[in-house]
C-alpha positions in Angstrom: -22.9 -39.2 -2.7 -19.2 -38.3 -3.2 -18.0 -35.1 -4.9 -17.3 -36.8 -8.2 -20.9 -38.1 -8.3 -22.2 -34.7 -7.4 -20.1 -33.1 -10.2 -21.5 -35.5 -12.8 -25.1 -34.7 -11.7 -24.4 -30.9 -11.9 -22.7 -31.2 -15.3 -25.6 -33.1 -16.8 -28.3 -30.9 -15.2 -26.6 -27.7 -16.4 -25.9 -29.1 -19.9 -29.6 -29.9 -20.3 -30.6 -26.5 -19.0 -28.0 -24.4 -20.9 -27.0 -26.4 -24.0 -25.1 -23.4 -25.5 -22.2 -22.9 -23.1 -20.5 -19.8 -24.5 -18.5 -16.9 -23.1 -20.6 -13.8 -22.9 -17.7 -11.6 -23.8 -17.4 -10.7 -27.5 -14.0 -11.1 -29.2 -12.4 -12.0 -32.5 -9.0 -13.3 -31.4 -7.0 -14.5 -28.3 -5.7 -11.0 -27.5 -9.1 -9.5 -27.5 -10.4 -12.1 -25.1 -7.5 -11.6 -22.8 -8.0 -7.9 -22.7 -11.8 -8.1 -22.5 -11.5 -10.5 -19.5 -9.1 -8.2 -17.8 -11.6 -5.3 -18.3 -14.4 -7.5 -16.9 -12.9 -7.5 -13.4 -15.5 -5.8 -11.1 -17.5 -4.8 -14.2 -20.3 -6.5 -16.1 -19.6 -8.4 -19.4 -22.4 -6.3 -21.0 -20.5 -3.1 -20.2 -17.2 -4.5 -21.5 -19.0 -5.5 -24.7 -20.1 -1.9 -25.2 -16.5 -0.6 -24.6 -14.4 -3.0 -26.6 -15.5 -2.4 -30.2 -14.0 1.1 -30.3 -11.0 0.0 -28.2 -10.2 -2.8 -30.6 -10.8 -0.6 -33.7 -8.2 1.8 -32.4 -5.7 -0.8 -31.1 -5.7 -4.0 -33.3 -2.5 -5.8 -32.2 -0.3 -6.4 -29.2 2.2 -4.0 -30.9 -0.5 -1.3 -31.1 -1.3 -1.6 -27.4 2.4 -1.9 -26.4 3.1 1.5 -28.1 -0.1 3.1 -26.8 -0.2 6.1 -24.5 -1.8 4.8 -21.3 -3.9 7.9 -20.9 -5.5 7.2 -24.3 -6.3 3.6 -23.3 -7.9 5.0 -20.1 -10.2 7.2 -22.2 -11.6 4.2 -24.1 -12.2 2.0 -21.0 -13.1 4.7 -18.4 -16.6 3.3 -17.9 -15.3 -0.2 -16.9 -14.2 0.9 -13.5 -10.6 0.7 -12.1 -9.7 2.1 -15.5 -6.3 3.5 -14.6 -5.0 0.2 -13.3 -6.6 -1.7 -16.1 -5.1 0.6 -18.8 -1.6 0.4 -17.3 -1.8 -3.4 -17.0 -3.0 -3.8 -20.6 -0.1 -1.8 -22.0 2.4 -3.6 -19.8 0.9 -6.9 -20.6 1.2 -6.3 -24.3 4.8 -5.2 -23.9 5.5 -8.5 -22.2 3.7 -10.4 -24.9 6.0 -8.8 -27.5 9.2 -9.2 -25.4 8.6 -12.7 -24.0 6.1 -14.5 -26.3 6.7 -13.1 -29.8 3.5 -11.1 -29.7 1.4 -14.3 -29.3 -0.9 -15.1 -26.3 0.6 -18.1 -24.5 -1.5 -21.2 -24.0 -0.8 -22.2 -20.3 -2.1 -20.8 -17.1 1.4 -20.6 -15.8 2.6 -18.4 -18.6 -0.5 -16.3 -18.7 -0.3 -15.4 -15.0 3.1 -14.0 -15.5 1.5 -11.1 -17.5 0.7 -7.9 -15.5 -2.8 -8.0 -14.1 -3.6 -11.5 -15.2 -4.9 -13.8 -12.5 -5.9 -17.5 -12.6 -9.5 -16.7 -13.5 -8.5 -14.8 -16.6 -5.8 -17.3 -17.5 -8.2 -20.2 -17.2 -10.8 -18.5 -19.4 -8.3 -17.9 -22.2 -6.8 -21.4 -21.9 -10.2 -23.0 -22.0 -12.0 -20.9 -24.7 -9.0 -20.2 -27.0 -6.9 -23.3 -26.6 -9.6 -25.8 -25.6 -7.7 -27.2 -22.7 -9.3 -28.2 -19.4 -9.9 -25.1 -17.4 -11.8 -24.0 -14.3 -12.9 -20.4 -14.2 -13.6 -19.5 -10.6 -15.7 -16.3 -10.6 -18.3 -15.1 -8.1 -21.0 -17.3 -9.7 -18.8 -20.4 -9.5 -17.8 -19.7 -5.9 -21.4 -19.2 -4.8 -23.1 -22.0 -6.6 -20.5 -24.7 -6.0 -20.6 -23.8 -2.3 -24.4 -24.1 -2.2 -24.3 -27.4 -4.0 -21.9 -28.7 -1.3 -18.5 -28.9 -3.0 -16.9 -26.7 -0.4 -17.5 -24.0 2.3 -14.6 -21.6 1.4 -14.0 -18.4 -0.5 -10.5 -19.0 -1.7 -10.6 -19.1 -5.5 -7.3 -21.0 -6.0 -8.4 -23.7 -3.5 -11.8 -24.0 -5.1 -10.2 -24.4 -8.5 -8.1 -27.3 -7.2 -11.2 -28.9 -5.7 -13.2 -28.6 -8.9 -10.3 -29.8 -11.1 -10.2 -33.0 -9.0 -13.9 -33.8 -9.4 -15.0 -32.4 -12.8 -14.5 -34.4 -16.0 -11.7 -32.4 -17.7 -13.5 -32.2 -21.0 -16.5 -30.7 -19.3 -14.9 -28.3 -16.9 -14.7 -25.2 -19.1 -18.3 -25.4 -20.3 -19.5 -26.2 -16.8 -18.1 -22.9 -15.6 -19.8 -20.9 -18.4 -23.0 -22.6 -17.5 -22.6 -21.6 -13.8 -22.5 -18.0 -14.9 -25.7 -18.4 -16.9 -27.3 -20.2 -14.0 -26.1 -17.7 -11.5 -27.6 -14.8 -13.5 -30.9 -16.6 -14.2 -31.7 -18.6 -11.1 -29.1 -19.0 -8.4 -28.4 -15.3 -7.7 -26.7 -14.1 -4.6 -29.7 -12.6 -2.6 -32.8 -14.5 -3.6 -32.1 -17.7 -5.4 -35.1 -19.2 -7.2 -34.6 -22.6 -5.7 -38.0 -23.9 -6.8 -37.0 -23.4 -10.5 -33.5 -24.8 -10.2 -32.5 -27.8 -12.3 -30.1 -28.9 -9.5 -32.4 -28.6 -6.4 -32.8 -32.4 -6.1 -29.1 -32.7 -5.1 -28.3 -29.2 -3.7 -27.3 -28.9 -0.1 -28.6 -25.3 0.1 -32.0 -26.3 -1.1 -32.1 -29.3 1.2 -31.1 -27.3 4.2 -33.5 -24.4 3.3 -36.5 -26.8 2.8 -35.5 -29.4 5.3 
């Protein structure tokens, strides 16, 4: 079986198991998703969803954040971890949105990754969820599960993104990554994967090698 065949099997198995492929971050507009995703770095989505309502009530637009005192933003996001760096990046990011993009969130990975603190994972999430373009969000769940399935044996997120872009149907790639997160939390966790319950164990390298 080649990688494209493996990808189709994984897409269909996960689609059946998790029909509702949605982002677990709560947001109302592109800027909120961009900021929430930045806050989610080394922090749980659940924690971010607790923090953002008050943050977004206080700062409603890119202009609001661009004019904000960084220390005030820090106070709102303190429990998200790395809050000093995140607060600084959010303010600088919004200043760049005003100066370079007319206050709007851009719609390409290349433009988004120009923003302070925005990497390819965040950019792909925004491009996929907001602008509905093909996107591959390579987070820890994606890295772990696609390695176990047999797509690769590396940790480099940019290289994994390239590998997956080449084998996934473009129209399925964004939802596929959301479903990997759900599957990683429910079944294929890092320490003790529940392989016997997995919807992909019939074609998974890790399961085959563990039960060979």
